[in-house]
Backbone as a ProteinNet text record, in pm:
[ID]
protein_1_A
[PRIMARY]
XXXXXXXXXXXXXXXXXXXXXXXXXXXXXXXXXXXXXXXXXXXXXXXXXXXXXXXXXXXXXXXXXXXX
[TERTIARY]
106.6	-0.8	54.8	30.2	108	21.4	137.5	61.2	31.1	-22.9	-106.2	-157.5	-116.4	-131.8	-205.8	-358.2	-455.9	-350.1	-350.6	-304.8	-385.7	-559.8	-596.1	-639.6	-614.4	-647.2	-517.4	-402.8	-301.5	-323.1	-434.6	-451.2	-339.1	-257.1	-214.2	-297.1	-275.2	-385.6	-324	-339.8	-298	-417.3	-313.9	-441.1	-398.1	-531.1	-538	-624.2	-620.8	-644.7	-827.9	-887.3	-1017.7	-1075.3	-973.4	-1019.8	-1004.2	-908.6	-886.8	-986.7	-1018.8	-1111.3	-1115.3	-1124	-1089.4	-1137.1	-1105.3	-1197.9	-1147.4	-1212	-1184.9	-1209.7	-1143.5	-1113.4	-1204.3	-1324.2	-1416.3	-1491.9	-1474.6	-1606.5	-1736.1	-1772.4	-1925.7	-1898.2	-2071	-2121.8	-2081	-1987	-1918.6	-1807.6	-1730.6	-1595	-1649.6	-1745.1	-1759	-1817.8	-1909.8	-1949.9	-1811.9	-1750.5	-1599.6	-1494.3	-1517.5	-1405.5	-1273.6	-1322	-1173.2	-1155.2	-1052.2	-982.9	-979.9	-1065.4	-1037.7	-970.1	-872.7	-759	-855.2	-801.9	-824.7	-726.4	-761.9	-697.8	-727.4	-628	-657.1	-669.5	-791.3	-832.5	-890.5	-878.9	-935.8	-1008	-1096.4	-1098.6	-1070.1	-1010.9	-958.2	-1091.8	-1043.1	-1167.9	-1190.4	-1102.2	-1140.2	-1209.6	-1152.5	-1255.1	-1298.3	-1285.8	-1363.4	-1367.7	-1235.2	-1160.2	-1123.6	-1148.5	-1106.7	-930.8	-866.2	-684.6	-683.4	-650.9	-571.8	-433.1	-411.6	-290.8	-210.3	-258.4	-139.1	-303.6	-187.4	-295.5	-265.4	-376.1	-427.7	-359.1	-296.1	-230.6	-322.7	-345.5	-414	-324.3	-382.2	-341.6	-298.8	-197.1	-132.1	-197.7	-207.3	-277.4	-160.2	-102.1	1.7	-49.9	-2.9	-34.7	-15.9	-69.4	-19.7	23.1	109.9	142.8	80.5	44.2	-36.5	28.4
-140.4	2.9	148	217.4	393.2	461.8	552.2	651	769.9	830.8	972.2	1089.5	1205.1	1320	1385.5	1437.4	1513.2	1695.6	1726	1844.7	2004.4	1981.3	2027.8	2068	1955.2	1926.6	1843	1807.6	1778.2	1621.5	1539.7	1434.1	1326.2	1256.7	1169.6	992.7	912.6	816.1	690.9	563.6	471.5	466.1	411.8	375.6	244.6	176	78.2	29.9	-5.7	-75.4	-50.4	-72.1	-60	46.1	208.8	309.5	419.3	322.4	381.7	396.4	480.4	469.5	534.3	518.8	614.8	729	831.8	956.2	1023.5	1103.3	1156.5	1272.9	1369.3	1478.3	1511.7	1604	1603.6	1740.5	1822.1	1961.8	1846.1	1768.6	1721.6	1663.6	1657.2	1626.5	1679.2	1793.4	1844.3	1758.6	1725.2	1611.5	1478.1	1456.5	1303	1294.4	1360.5	1406.5	1473.3	1558.5	1569.1	1499.9	1337.8	1249.3	1281.7	1395.4	1452.5	1339.4	1288.6	1213.7	1270.5	1214.4	1236.8	1216.2	1284.4	1243.4	1166.8	1010.1	956.1	958.2	939.2	969.5	847.8	770.6	715.5	825.3	849.1	876.8	838.9	906.9	877.6	993.8	976.8	1106.9	1079.7	1218.2	1174.9	1152.1	1072.6	1026.9	1093.5	1253.9	1333.3	1453.1	1513.8	1609.1	1594.3	1456	1449.5	1505.3	1583.4	1629	1521.9	1529.1	1473.6	1500.7	1367.6	1345.3	1273.2	1355.2	1273.5	1219.6	1096.4	1064.8	1029.3	956.9	944	949.4	996.6	938.7	816.4	737.2	623.4	639.8	514.1	558.8	437.6	486.5	396.7	284.6	120.3	66	37.7	21.9	10.3	-149.5	-165.4	-301.8	-372	-469.8	-528.6	-529.4	-480.4	-497	-651.5	-716.8	-839.7	-817.7	-923.4	-920	-967.9	-930.2	-1016.7	-1027.8
3.9	27	-11.4	-67.6	-84.9	6	51.4	180.9	38.8	62.6	-14.9	62.1	57.3	102.7	26.9	92.3	31.5	24.7	-86.9	-127.8	-51.4	-61	49.2	182	267.4	394.8	439.3	364.2	425.6	512.8	490.5	563.5	461.7	591.4	496	535.8	404.4	442.3	345.5	364.2	277.6	126.2	52.4	-89.8	-117.2	-155.7	-191.9	-280.2	-332.9	-498.9	-532.8	-397.9	-378.9	-374.2	-372.7	-327.5	-489.5	-583.8	-692.3	-826.3	-878.9	-957.7	-1103.4	-1204.5	-1326.5	-1387	-1414.6	-1443.1	-1570	-1612.7	-1755.1	-1731.8	-1838.3	-1846.6	-1968.1	-1901.1	-2073.6	-2062.5	-2217.6	-2199	-2248.1	-2247.9	-2226.3	-2377.3	-2400.1	-2553.4	-2675.5	-2661.8	-2780.7	-2797.4	-2697.1	-2703.4	-2813.2	-2705.8	-2796.8	-2915.4	-2928.6	-3103	-3185	-3142	-3202.5	-3238.5	-3182.4	-3181.2	-3102.2	-2995.5	-2964.4	-2846.2	-2837.3	-2726.6	-2529.4	-2480.6	-2354.3	-2286.6	-2177	-2092.5	-1996.2	-1954.3	-1842.2	-1730.8	-1626.7	-1455.3	-1398.1	-1323.8	-1188.4	-1128	-1001.7	-904.5	-780.4	-696.7	-521	-497.7	-383.3	-276	-135.5	-80.8	38.2	143.6	286	335.7	434.9	446.1	561.5	491	397.4	346.1	219.9	125.8	47.1	-92.8	-104.6	-230.5	-318.9	-462	-567.9	-539.5	-535.1	-588.4	-701.2	-792	-921.5	-883.2	-962.7	-853.1	-1009.9	-1125.5	-1228.6	-1325	-1468.9	-1595.2	-1684.7	-1701.9	-1777.9	-1935.2	-1993.9	-2129.5	-2156.3	-2299.6	-2385.6	-2443.6	-2431	-2483	-2629.4	-2681.5	-2805.2	-2890.2	-2901.3	-2993.5	-3088.4	-3080	-3183.3	-3279.1	-3438.2	-3529.4	-3577.7	-3627.9	-3700.2	-3874.5	-3874.9	-4043.5	-4116.3	-4218.1	-4287.7	-4456.9
[MASK]
++++++++++++++++++++++++++++++++++++++++++++++++++++++++++++++++++++

């Protein structure tokens, strides 16, 4: 387990994988319709103050191209 510090209330807590979720950065429906890729991050909430803590970006998996 890794210890995380909240940037808002300075509370330190241990992070486990059940607390982590994926969140996306999007400007709503317009981004989805225009095909613009949204940024995806792992995030958690501070157990003391409830603010969202962005942990690290999620990178898109690249599929290996098969030889034809």
